[in-house]
N, C-alpha and C positions, 0 to 999 in steps of 0.2 A: 600504463595509463595513469595520467595525473589524477590526484585526489582533489575533489571539489569541496568536500566537507570532512573535517577531522574533529572528533570529540574525544577527550581523554579524561577519565575520572570525574565526570560531571555529577555533582551532588546539589540537591535543592531541597530546602526545608521551608515550609510555610508556617507562620506563627499566628495565633489568634488568642482571644480572651484577654484577661487582665494582664497588662504589661507583657503580652506575648508569651504567657506561660504555657499555653497549649501549643505543642509542636507536632507537625506531621511531616515526616521525611518522605518526599514525593519521588525523588530520583536518587538512586543509590550506586553511584560509581559507573556511569554510562560511558562505554567506549564504543566508538563508531567511526567507520571510514566509508565514504561514498565516492565513487569514481565520477569524473567529469562525463557528462552525457548519459548518465544512468538514471533510470526511474527506480527509485528505492522506496520500499514500503515499510512502515512501522505499524504492526498490528497489535491490538490489545483491547481488552474490555474497557468500559468506561471506568475512569478512576485509576488507570494504570500509569498515567503520567505522560501520555502522548502529546497533549497540547502544551504542557509545561516544557517538554523537551524541544518541541518545534519552536516555541517562543524564545528559548535560549539560543538555539542554533540560528535563528533569524535576528538575533541581537535585540529583541524586544524585552528580554528579561535576563538579569545577570545570575549566574550560578553562585552558590556558596563557595564552591571551589571546583577546580578543574580547568581544562584548557579547551578552547574552541578556535578553530582556524577555518575560514571560509575563503576559497579561491586564493589561498596563500596569505591571507590577511588575518592578523590577530583579532579575534572576535571580541576580546575583552578590552583591547587598547584602541582599536580603530573601527569601532562599530559604525561610525558615520560613513566611512569608505565602503564598508560592506553593504550598507543599506542603499547605496547608489547602484549596486549591481545585483541585488536580490529583490524579491517581492513575495507576498504571501496572500493567500486567499483562504477564508474560513467558510466552512459549511454553514455556520450561523452568521450570515452576512449582516453587517450593521453599518448603514450609511446615513448621511444627513437626510432625514425622513421627508423634509419639505422640498428637497431638490429633485428635479427630474433625472432620468437616466443620463441624458446628455449633459446636464449641469453637473452632476456628480463626477462624471469622467473628466470634464474640463477642470473642475476644482482640484481633483487629484493630479491631473496633468500639470497644473501650475505648481503643485507641491514638488513634483519631480523635475521641475525646471523646463518643461515644454512651453514654448511661447509661440504666439501668432499662428501662422499657416502650418507650422510643424505640428502644433497641438491639434488644430482643426483637422488635419489629415489623419493624425493618429486616432483621434476619437471616432472619426468617420469609418476608418478601417475596422476598428474593434466593434462598433455597433453592427457593422455588416457581418463580421466574422461570427458573432454570437447571435445573429438573427434577432436583433433588438430594434430594428427599424420601426416597427409598429408601436413600440413602447418608449421611443426616445423622449417623448414629452410627458410621460407618465411619472408622477412623483414616486419616490421609493416606497412610501407607506402603502401605496395602492398596488404594488407589484405582487405577483404570486411568489411562492417560495422558489419555484424553478427559475423565474425571471430574476429574482434577487441573486441567486447563485450565478447566473450568467453574467450579471453586472459585476459581481465580485471577481470572477475570472477575468473579465475584460479589464477591470482596474489593475489586476495583478500583472498585466502585460504592457502597461503603459510605458514602462522604462526599459522594455526589451531585456528582462533579467537574464543573467547567466545561470542563476539558481532560483528555482521556483519552489516555494513551500506551500503545500496544500493540506489544510487541516480538515479532515472529514469532508471531502469535496462534494459528496452526493448524499449526505445525511438528510433524511426526511423527504427525499424526492421520490416521485413516482418512478417505477421501473423504466418506463420508456424515456423519461427525462434523464435518469441516471446513465442509461446506455449512451445517450447522445453526448452527455458531459464527458464520459470516459473516452469516447471516440475523439472528441475535440482535444482532450488532453494528450492522447497518444499522437494525433496528427500534428499538433503544434510542437510537441517535443521532438518528433522526428524531423520536422521541417527546420526548426531552429537549432537543434542539437543541444538544447539546454539540459541542465541537471534538474531533476524533479525529485523532491522528497515529499511523500504523502503519508498521512496517518489515516487509519481506517479501522473499523471493526467488521468491515465487509470483506469476507474471504475471497469471494469471486472477483471482486473489484481488484484486489491486490494481485491475484493470480493472473488476471487479464492484462494488467498494466505493468507490473513490476518485474525487473530482471532479478532482483534479490529482495528478500523480505526478512525483517527482524521481528521476533515476538517479544513484546514488552509486557512484563507481568509484575505488578506491585513495585514498580519503579526500577526494575532490573531487566536487562536484555537476556532472555533465556537462551536464545540461539539465533543464528543468522545463516541464511543460505538461499539457494533457489527454491522454487516451489517443489520441484522434483526431489531435490536433496533433502528437504524437510520431510517429505512423505517417506522417503527411505529411512531417515533417521529414527522415526518412531515406529518403523516396521508396520505401518498401515499400508497394505498393498491394494492393488486393484483386483477385482474379483472376476475370474473367468468362469462362466457357467456353461456346462456342456451336457447336452442330452445325447445319449448314445444307445446303441444296441451292441450286445456282446459283452466283453470284459476288458476293463482297463487294468494294466499292470501297475501296482503301487510302486514297485521297484523302479519302473521307468519314470514315474512322477518324482520320486525322491532324487533321481539323478539329473532331472531337468534343471536348467539354469533359471534362477530367479524365483523358484517356488518357495514360498514361506510356509504354507500350510494347505491342506486339502481335506475334503470329505467326499466319500462315495456312498451313495444310497440308491439301490435298485439301478435304474438306468439314468441317473442324474449325478453329475460330479461338479463340485465347486472347488476351484483352485485359487488360492490367494497368491499373487505374484507381485514382485517389486515394481515392474513397469508393464502394464497391460498391453499396450500397443506393440511393444517390442517382443513380448513373450508369447502372445496368443498364437502366432503362426507356427513357431517351433513346437508348441504344445500340441496343436492339432496334428502336426506331422508325426510326432512321437506316438500319440494315441492311435492314430490310423495305422501306423506301421506295426503296432502291437496287436492288431486284429480287430479292434473295435470299429463299428460303423457309426460315424458321427451324424446326428440328425440336425442339431441346432447348436450354434455358439453365440453367446451374448457376453458383452464386456461391460462391467460396472466399474467406473473409475473413481478413485479417491479424490476428494478436493481438499482445499486448505482448511475448510471448516472442521473436517474430521481430525486433521492434524492439530488444530488449535484446541479442540476439545480434549485430545489426549494430553497435550502439554498442560492444560488448565487443571487436569485431574491429578497431576503429579504434585507431590509435596516438594518444597524447596530442596530438601536434602536428597530426595530421590532424583530430582532433576540434575543436581550437582554431580551425582554419581553417573548419571546417564551421559552427560556431556563431558 
């Protein structure tokens, strides 16, 4: 698979105060590779450097040092060529406040070189796609937060980008609106086959959308992998709860595949496993064959929020040893 995004050794420092004497190192040697057609997520708390990294990858900001390549184009030498083929949408949408939805899209369409009937048709399609028909003549300052975000996403598709950068695409939105936005992102990406890189601190959003996820902490990528791989890495498993009559053999549990830990108390057993859906069937079979009568089985699955909390608790030195 070809790579759509390559970042190597990205550093960025912001300076403030008298003659820039106050320095804050925001990114500390970021390395990243994203495949074409992939939805890739960067998770991290506020202040981790997510927006700064996205700004550099989208050529809106230059790094202090390092290498960026987007779609095979040098991001430091040919940023104008990259900007023709990428686009970006921010969760904190900011448009010309006195222009309507339709006027804003036409304005940005002209900036992307769309003219005449081609621009008219594109704007019409995007207004329909994001259900903005009733708001086409509403000025930006009168839109709700959700409608502003829909406009931002519509703008980001004006030039049919090969790579789409999304910075906190559902921040501050109601749950129902957030779900609708995520479904649209997934649907559009699948239809067009574009590469999507999104930042978020919403674990469920990343797990729903992303094929791979990187955790960014204090300007450094702590680890990268699929959601399932990250869960296994920190040894936070899914919890299988079993109510039973009779006796469960601890030797059988110890020999069972994927068991991380377990507790047995009276007629109740809790077993932590690496992959709940995969392990629950064999566990039930093993326990039944040992003579216990199973009354009830429930499965509690780990999500990315649990994983992120575990990573956040680690010191930098401990994390280095772990990885």
